[in-house]
N, C-alpha and C positions, 0 to 999 in steps of 0.2 A: 556624825558619822562616828562610829567604833572602829578601830583601827589597832593591827599591833607597829607600832615604830618603834628605834631606835637613836637615839643621839646622839651614841657614842661605842663605838667598836667595843669587842669585849664578848663572855660570855654569856649564859640565856638570863644573865641578872640585868641584862640591858633591855631587855624584850619589855614592854611598857604597854600595856592595853591604855588608851585615851581618847581623846575626843580628837578629829581631820577632818578637815574642810573636804567638803561634799567636792569633788574633781567634774570639770564639765565636759566634753569630749570636744574637740575641734574639730573639724570637718571631715576627716578621714575617720574619722574615731569611733567609739559605741562607748555606754556606761551601762556596766551591767553590773544590778544588784548580787550579789555574790552566795549564793548558799552555800558554798563548801570550796578549801582550798587543800592542792595537795601538800604536806609536809614531802620536802628534799634536801638531801647531805648541799644541795651549793647552796643553802637561804642559810644554816648555819657557817657559809666557807663567807660568806657576804657578811654573814653576820659580829663577825670576826674581822673583819678588815680586803676581805678578798685576798686573789693575789696578783700578780704582775699586768692578767688581763683585764682582769675586773677594777681592782683598784681608782684607776681614774673616769668611773662611768660613774662612784658610785660618793652620791650625795649626802650630808645631812643632813637636815632629819629623814630616816630612809622607810618604807612599809616595807616588810620585805614578805615575798613567794612568789611564785612565777606557777602556779596551775589554780587556776577557775572555772567554779560550773557556776551559771548561775541564767537568774532570767535581764536580755537587753530594755533598757527602763527609756532608752531616750539614741539616737540617733544622731550624729555627724550632718552635715550637709552636701556631702559626695557621697554617703553610703550608701550602692541601693544592693550590697548581698543579705543584709539585716533587713529588721523593720521592728516594734516593739509590741514584747512580748516572748520573742521569739527566746528558745533553750539555746543556750550556747554554751561552751566548753572551748579554753584556752590557755594558751601562753601570754601573758598584760604584762608588756611594760620592762622586761628581763634584761639589766638590771636593772631598773627603774621604781619609782614607787607602785608594790606589787599587788598580790590576792590575797594576804590578811588583811580584811577591809572591809567591811559594810556595802561597798563600790567602789567600783574602779574604772576609769575611762582608758582606753588603750586599741591603737588600730586597728577600724576591723577584721583584714587580711590574720591578725592576731586571732582570730579565732573562727570555729565553722559549729552548726546546729550540734548539742549535743546527743549523742546512740537515743534514741527513742527509751531501750529496751535500759536503761542506767540511772537510775536512783543520782540527784544530783551528787550525795555525797562519793559514789559508785566510778561519776565524771571526773571527778576532780582528781582523782586516782590517774589520769590517763595523760596529760598532754606531754608532763617535760617527759619520764623516761621514756615514753612510747615513742614519741618521736627524736628523741636519741636511740634509740631501740632502733627504728628503722632505719634511721640516720649510720647506722654502720653495718648492719648487713644492708643495705643495699645500694648507697648510695656511693658509701667507702667503699664498700665491702664488696659492693659488684654480686651477691649471693643468688646465685640459678638452679634452677629445680636438677632435683636430682645431686650438691654439689654436697660435699658433706663438711656440718660449720659447727665447731666447738664453743660454745658457750661458757663463758666463767664469771662463777658466781651466779645460776640460772636459776637461786632464788629467791633472788631480789627486785628488787621494782624492776630497770632497768632488762634484769635478765630472765623476770618471771613473763614479760611481753616476747624480749627476743629468741624467746623456745618459738611461742606463737604462734609470732610474725612468720619466722622461718617452715615453719610447719605450712602455716596459713599460700607457703608460697614452693611447699615441695619438698623444700630443701628436707637431710637425714643428717638429723638435729645429734649432736652427743650434750650434754649438759654438768657442770659439776657443780658439785656442792656436799652441803655435808650429811651424815645420815639420818639425817630428821628425817633431811624434803625432798628424800630421794622419791617416794614413792609418792611426794605430790605430782616433781617432776617426769617421772612418766605420766599422773592423768592427764599434765598437760599436754603432751605433746610430745616426751625427747626419748627417740630410740634410745637412745645407749646412759647410763647414768654413770659418774666417776664420784668417789666419796673421798673430795680430796684430803682429807686428815690421812687420812689410810695406804693410799695409794697415789701413784708417782702417774701422769695422764706422758709423762717420754718414755717408759714401761711399757705401757697400753697401745701406740694414739701411733701413726705415721701416713701422714699422707691429704694432709687436711686440707681442704681448701682456703676455709678462714678461718683464722681464729676473730672468736670476738669476745674480749677481755670484757664485763662488768664487774671484775672482781674489786674490794675497796684494800686489795693489799699491793702497796705502793714498794716496787721491789723489783730492780732493771734485772738480779738473778732469778728470779719466779717468769720475768718475761724472753729471757733468756731458753728457760725451758719450755715456753711455749712456741715460739717460734724454731724450736727444734721435732717439734710432731707437725710443723706445715710441707706440704709439698714444695717442691721449688717455683719464684716466681705466684705464690701463691699471696693470701694476705692477711695482717696481723694487724688489731683495729684493739683502740685502748679507750676507756672513758674515762681514764685519769689523765685529762687535761695539764691540771698540775704537776704533773709528776713529766718534766720531759726524760726521752729515752738518752742514756750515754752513752756512751764512745764505742762499748761489747755492743751491746743491744741493734747501733749503725753498723758496724759491718757484722751481725751477723745477719740483718738484714739484708746488707748489700752482696753477701759472698753466696749467698742463695736465691738474690735478684727477688727477692719476697718485697710483698710492699708493705711499707710502716706508718699506718696512720692513725690522729688522733681525733675523740668525735667533738669540736669544737661551733659545734653549731645544730643547728635546728628548722628541717624547711616547714610552715606552719601547712603548707597545703594538701599537708598529706595527714593534714589529722582529716577531713571527708574519706579520707579513702578506711584510715583506723576504723573510725563512728561505723564505717560500712562492713566491717569485718568484723567486730562485735557484734552489730544488729543480728546479722548473720549466724552466730554463734559459733564462726570462729577463733576470736577471741575472750577470752572469761578477763574480768577482773575482780583482784582479791584485795583487797580493803583489812588490811592487818589489826585493825583500829580505830576509832573516833572519839575526837577530842574535841571541847570545845571550844575560839576561841582561844576566851583566856585561858587555857593550858596549853597556851602554843612554848612556853618553856620546858615543860615535860615532853610535850611532843617533837619536840629537837633533842632530847638529851633519848629521848630511847633509838630515833631515826640513829642518831649518831654510835649505838653499840652496833651496828653495822649486822645485828643478825634479824632480822626484821622481815619477817615473805610478806612480799608481797609492798602493800603501799601505808604510810596514816596518813592521814584526813584531817584536816580542822576541818568540824563546824560552822561557819562563820552565823550562820540565821538558819531556823528549823523553818522543813519543807511543808507550808499552807496544806 
């Protein structure tokens, strides 16, 4: 099979399109013929050698990719949740050999049936970012109907799902982005929008129940401003797990009994509920651009700009 594989860590030049061995599913795994793979900032982080958390799991050579959409080709002897021919999507084998490939074998529990209303390219834009948004809002943030949530970096891959998932659960959503994305955020459900380049949130907001920080900004002063708008005993959640809270942030959280969390993982069980919300029309999927598998380097370079609305996708194989 064809796959994008790395034999060393480094820049996009280490991404090689080459032949790789066909994976064989274990007893609890399914073999998926991949039609599309999402492209995420974490793919570049892995390509570069990862961080202290990821590094022990990275064994070269390595196939990148942690979003997949495709068709079940074979099932392991213990698998009862899928059958051959099922259309599925999920986050296979993160951070192991992943979805920048024509086939992947991974645990059946890491997949769900693909939303019927989506193409494979659209479905591949969903799993990782939607699960991160879900975990941040509901598992760590404990967001409830009627509460006010501030979503920072709201026009990116995680942010667009966070806005829509929060609205689907009847929260009041305030979203930050650059001026060119504000109308887009209104269209997908944000109740209020703020241009972060021209306005300071600490001058406009107070008493926020949850700040979900999906911004790529790695700056603890930025975090302190975010924390200042949260009510006492509220919650601050960041997606930037590679950038720890410093002493000032920890102190600011403790002084007002605000819970500070990092989105460190995702629960694949929520994929089916997310798929249902998509098919009900409550959550839309936004694909910014589709690249062929051979252009994985260009796709990663575009994602690295952090100015992508929605998601970049690799088309691994064309739908027939």
